[in-house]
N, C-alpha and C positions, 0 to 999 in steps of 0.2 A: 615433409621428410628431410628438409635441409639440416635441421639441428642433429638429427640422428645420423645422417651421413657424415657430418662434421665430427661428431663424437667417435664414430667408427674409424674414420681415417686417422684422427689424432691418436686414439688409443692403440690402433694397429702400428702406427709409426713409432710410438714410444716403446711399445713392447718389443717390436722387432729390433730397435736400436739397443735396448737393454740386453736382449738375448744375444745379439751379435757382439756386444762389448764384453759380456761375461764369457761366452764360449769362444769368441774369436781370438782370445789371448792364449788359448790352449793349443798345444801341438797337434792334437787330433783334428783340428779344423784348418791347419795350415801346412799339412803334409810334412810335419816335423820341423818346419821353419818358423822361428819366432817372428811375429809381426813387428812392425816398426814401433808401435805403441803397445808394449806388453805389460804395462803397469795397470793392473785391474782397478787401482784407485783413480788414476788420472783419466781413464777413459770415461768415467762418470761425467766429466765436464762436457763430453759430446752429447750425452742425454740431457744435461741441463740446458745446453744451447738449443737443443731441439724443443724443449719445453718453452723456452722464451719465444722462439719463432712461431710455433704452433699457437701459443696463447694469443699473440698479437693478431694472427691471421684468422683464427676461428672464434675468438671471443665475441665478435658482433653477431655470429651465427648461432652458436649454441651456449655461450658462456664459458667455453674452453675448460670443461671439467676433466675429461680424459681419465677419470679416476672414480670408481664407485664410492670410495671413501669421501671424496670431495662432494659427490652428489648427495650422499647421506648427510654430510655436515650442512649443505645448503638447504636440504629439506628440514632439518631440525631447527634451523635458524629462520625459517619462513622465507628463504630466498628462492625457493623452488616449490612446485606443487607435486603431489604424490603421483599423479597420472604420468606426466612426462618422465619422472624419475625411473619408473619401472622400465620404460622404453630405453632410457639411457643405460641402465644397468644391463639390460639384455644385449645391446649393441656393444657395450664396453667389454663384457665377458666374452662375447663372440669374437671380437677383434683380438683380444688377448690370446684366445685359443688358436685362432688362425695364424697369428704371428709366431706363436710357439711352435706350431706345426711346421711353418717355413724354416724356423731355426733348426728343428730336428732333422731336416733333410739336407742340411749343409755338411753334415759329418756325423760320426758316431762316437759317443762317449761310453766307455765301459763304466761299471759301477764305481770303481775307485776314482776315476777321473771326474765323474759326475758328483761324487761326494765332496771332492775338493772345491767345487764351485758352489754347490747348493746346500750342503749340509752345514748347519751352524756349529760353531765351536762350543757355544753355551746355549742350550735351548731356552732356559728362562731369561738369560741375559739378552738373547736375541729378541725374544718376545717383548721385553721391556723397551729395547731400543726401537723396535718397529712401532710401538705405541707412542713413544716420545716424539719421534721424528714425523710420524704420520700426523700427530697432533700439531706439531709446529708447521708442517706444510699446509694443512687445512686452515689453521688459524691465520697464517700469512695471507692465504688466498681470500679468506672471508674479509679480512680487513682492507686489503688493497683493491679488491675487485668487486666486493659486494656491499660495503658500507656506504651509507649516504654521504658521509663526510669526505670520503676519498673519491667520490664519483668524478669522472672526467679527467682523472690523472693519466699521465703517460708512462708511469714507471711500473705499472702492475705486472706486466709480463716479465720484466727483469727481476723484480722482487720475488716472484714465484720461482723462476729458474734458479736464483741464488739460494733460496730456501732449500730446494732439492739438492743443489751442489753442496751446501754445508752439511746436510744430513748424510749424504752419500759418502763424502770424504771422511766423515767422522766414524761411520759404522760399516763401511763396505768390507772391512776385514772380519767383521763379526756376524754379518747377516747379508741377505740378498740386497738389502738397502734399496728396494724399489718403492716402498711406501705406497703401493698401489695394488689392491687385490686382484685386478685384472691381469697385471704383469706377473705377480707371484704365482697365481693359480694357473694362468695360461702356460707359462714356461715349465712349471712343475709337472703338469699333466702331459704336455706334449713331449717333454724330454724323458718322461718316466718318473713316476712318483718316488720321492726319496724320503717320505715320512711326513707326519702330520704338520710339523712346524715349517717344513720347507715350502709348502704351498698353501693349503687350507689354513694352517695355523697362522702364517703371516697375514693372510687375508682377514682373518678374524681380529688379529691384533690391530690391523689398520682401521677396521671399522670401530674398534674401541677407541683408538686415537681420534677418529673423526667425531665420535660422541663427546669426548673430553674437550675437543676444540670448540664444538658448538656451545658447550656449557661455559667455557672461558670467554667466548665471544659475547655471550649474554651478560657476563659480569663486566667485561671491558666496555661494552657499548650498550648500556641499558636503554638509551634513547631510541635505539633501533626498533625496540619492541613496545615502548610506551613513551610517546612523545612528551608527556607531561612529567616524566621522571628524569630530572637532570643528572648528568654524570657527576659523581662525587669523589671523595678521597679514596673510597674503596677501589674504584676503577683505576685511579692513578697508581695506587700502591700495587694493585694486581699487575698492572702493566710493567712496573719496574721489577717486580719479583719474577714474573714469567720471562721477561726478556733477559734478565741476568742469568737465570737458571739455564735457559737454552744456550746462551753464549758460553757459560762455564762448562756445561756438559760437552759441547763441541770441542772446546780447547782441550779438555782432559782426555777425551776419547782419541783425538788425533795424536796425543802424546803416548798413550798406553798401548796402542795397537802396534804390534811388532813387525807388521809388514811394510812399514814406512821407513825408508832409509834416512831421508832428510826431514826429521820430525818437525823442526821449527818452520820450514818453508810451507809444508802442507798445513800445519797448524795455523799459520798466518793467513793463508788463503781461505781455509775453511772458516776461521773466526771472522775475517773481514766480510766474507759472503753472508755469514749469519748476522753480523752486526748491521749490514746495509739492509738486508731484507726485513729485519725486525724494526730498524729505524723507520723505514717506509711505512710499516704497519702501525706502530704505536706512537709516532711523532705527535699526532694531534691529541693524544690522550695524556701523556705525561712528559713529553719531550724526548723520550728514548734516551735517557741518561745512562742507565745500566752500569754506573760507575760511581762509587762514593767520592772519589777525588773530583769528579765533575760536579757533584752536588755541592761540595765544599767550594769549588771555584765559582759557581753561580752565586752562592751566598756572599762570597768575598767581593764579587763584582758589583753587588748592591743593586739599586734601582727597584727593589721590592719584586724581583722576578720570581723568587722562591723564598718562602718563609723559612725561618730557621727550624721551626718544629717540623715542617714538611721535609726539609733537607735531612734532618736527623732520622726521620721515619724512613725516607727513601734509602739512606745509607745503611740503616739497620737491616732492612728487608733485602737489599742487595747482597750484604755480607751473609745473611742467612741462606739466600738462594745459592751463593757460591759453596757454602758448607754442605748444603743438601746435594748439590751436584757431585761433590767429592764422595759423599756417602754412596750415592747411586753408582758411581764408577767403581768403588771398592767392592760392591756386591758382585761385580763381574767375574771374579775368580782370581786365584793365586797365580795363574800362568800369564796374566797380563803384565806388560812391561812397566810396572809401577816405578822401577828404578829410574826411568827416563824423567818422570815427574820429580823424583827426588833430586836428580842431577840438575834439572832446570831450576828448581827452587834453591839448591845449594849454591849455584853460581861457581865462579872460579875458585880454586883452592888457594891461590895466592892472595894475600890481603891487599896488595897493591892493585892487582887486577880487579878484585871485587869492589874496591872503592871506585875505580874507574867505571865499572859497569853500573854501580849505583848512581854515579853522576849522570851517565847516559840515560838511565831510567828516569831520573829527575827531569832532564831536559825534554825527553820525548813525552813524558806525562804532561809537562807544562804545555807543550805544543798541542797535544791532544785536547786538553781542557780548554785552551784558548780557542781552538777551532770550534768546539762544541758550543761554547758561550756565544761566539759570533753567529753561529748557525741557528741556534734555537732561541736566542733572546733579543736579536736585533731585526730591524726591517730590511737590512742590507742583503741578507741571503735571499737569492731570487726564488728558490723553491725549497720545499722540504727535502726533495730528492738530492739537490746539490749539497745540502747540509750533510746528509747521510753519506754521500760520495766522499766529501772532504774528510769526514771523521774516519771512515773505513780506510781511506788511503793513508792517513797519518798512522793509524793503528797498524796496518800492514807494514808500512815502512819501518816503524819502530821495532816491531816484533821480529821481522826478518833480519834487521841489522843486529839486534842483540841476541838472536836465538842461539848462536854458536856458543856464546859465553854463559848464557843463562839469563832469565828474565822473570819479572813478576807480571809481565804482560800489561803494564801500564794501568793496572786496575786492581785496587785492593781486594775486590770480591774474587777475582781470579787467583790472586795470591793466597787468599784464605781457602779457596777450593783445592789448590795444590797442597797446602799445608794439611788439610783434612785427609787427603789421600795418603800423604806421607805419615801422618799420625796414626791412621788406622792400620797401616802396614807395619810400621816400626815406631811403636809408642815411645820407647826410650831413645831411639836414634833419630827422631824427627828433627828437622832443621829449624828450630824455633828462632834462634838468633838471626839467621839469614832472612826468615820470613818477616821478622820485625823490622829489619833494615829495608826490605822491599816496601813494606807498608809506610814506613817513615818517608822514604824517598817519594812515593806516590802521593801521599797527602801534602807534602811540601810542594810537589809539582802542581797539585790542584790549587794550593794557595797562591803560588807564583803565577799560574795561569789567570786567576782572577785579578791579581795586581797588574799583570801585563795588559789585560783588557782595559783596566782603568786608565793606564798610561796612554795606550794607543787610541782608544776610543773615548777620549776626554770630551768630545762633542756630545756624546750621549748624556752627559751630566749637565750640559748647558740648558737643556730644554726644560723650561719651567712648566709649560703646558703644551701638549701636542694634540692637534686635531686628529682624531681617528673616527671612522664611521662606526655607529653603534652596531651595524650588522655588516657581515662580509660574506663572501661566497663560501667560507668555511666556518659557518656559525657553530657556536657551542664548543669551541676548542678549549684546551686546558690552560692553566696558568703559565706553564712553561712549554715551549716547543711548538706552539701553533702559530698560525698567521696573525692571531690577535693576542699573542703571548704577553702577559703581564701588562695589559693596556688599562691601567687604572684611570687614565684621563680620557676614556672613550667619550666622544661627543662634544668635547670642549674645544674652544677656539685656540688658534695658534698664538703662542707668545714666545718667539725664538730668542731667548737669552738677551745679550747685549745689543746686537745689531739685527734689527728686524728685517733688513733688506737681504740678509745672507742666511741661508738655511744652515742648520748645524752640520750638514753633511757636505758643505761647499756649494759652489754655484752650478754644479753639473745637474741641470734639470732634466736631462735625458735619462738619468738613472732612476728607474722605477723601483718601487718596493712592493712587496706582496700586499700590504694593507691598503695601498692607493690613498695615502694621506694627502693633505692639501699641498704639502711641499712638492709632491710629484705631479699633481693634477693641475696646478695653477701655473 
């Protein structure tokens, strides 16, 4: 009974926290006094933190699903059996109903007040967002907590919590943003049904998202289902397209929702959370580049880490994913704040200020590309998680710093997604020139990042042959971004450049790398 008790307690805690965050910001629950944290967007961070804590505590007991959609995705990907899943669904929905009943006894909401919290502004748009972010949440969980390649990692709980945080920050103004059928249905029934989409509709959309996540997981990691079927170019391309699409949707949604006062700050936090969770999930598949400028930088850095054909393919798919995200956000409706996207893309009206902002875009993109190259193509980065942390921090720093004046978000795919929204709303008045300037600054930044790597990591090019084990604990990784990334000299003996007594990374033999090559073990 241990797993079922763990699922009940976890689902009950998450549902109760979500209900209190949604209703606790309303005057009806605070005797007319506004609580200290009255921003319904930021209180989602409390639920995300609870996800992180409960995942680490309960995962050894039950797998830490706490979500019927996650249980369905696990069943469809053969990570769980049908019998226990029925028990999980039973206790999860029971916990959701009990938590909703507890929330309903904390105060009373009339019909109008309840509608402000639970009734979506756009029924179809809300359904679409629930599917997209339920899919993202389940896909991240399957990759970091269920895949063989990521087994034994210590970042799975944080990645899952950040995936929820990114989705809830992006869509909380347009939907309940629970991405959990037990939460949506439990709160809706306990507080009084407000219509199909508010409870049962959201639950159905979450189940659809779980099914899509299971399908994408099969495409991304075919070796999980057939050991003799190696991962190919399709999986890597799918990884880059899916990751860039989720990132672009998150950025655009935080810009167009009019409940956010400081758009660029919440956009930066949501995008950084999304980037880190997806980096942890897809790093061993394609390197989690999600940025055409990064693809250019890796090619510029050389060492055969990424073929030119692959880089062009990645960049094309990333730009297409950004454009698709722009179309998806455009479908949302005319009352969304698309002008925020237009102002961000346009940048400062003064030519002098615009040139200064372009220069800042160039420098921050250079820094971002340099950090990614170091993180995903060298053995000096201690873990995939540290690489994702560094990338997300640089991205957040750059976007927060430049957000007031306008930005292309250090990523040509994101600039194209904003241009797509701007074009669809105002075909004749779209800011094509400004978008072209952002793209030029970003690609030049990618080129500069690769050249900077060549200058600072010149020892990387001294190695004539490097001894690397034929097998590692993360076997079957991709060409870029894995622990055996770009290791064309696997199994060969050491021949360190000019001086065989000195390693190309200096004499610090206490510094270990992921691959455990001979320079670290001898």
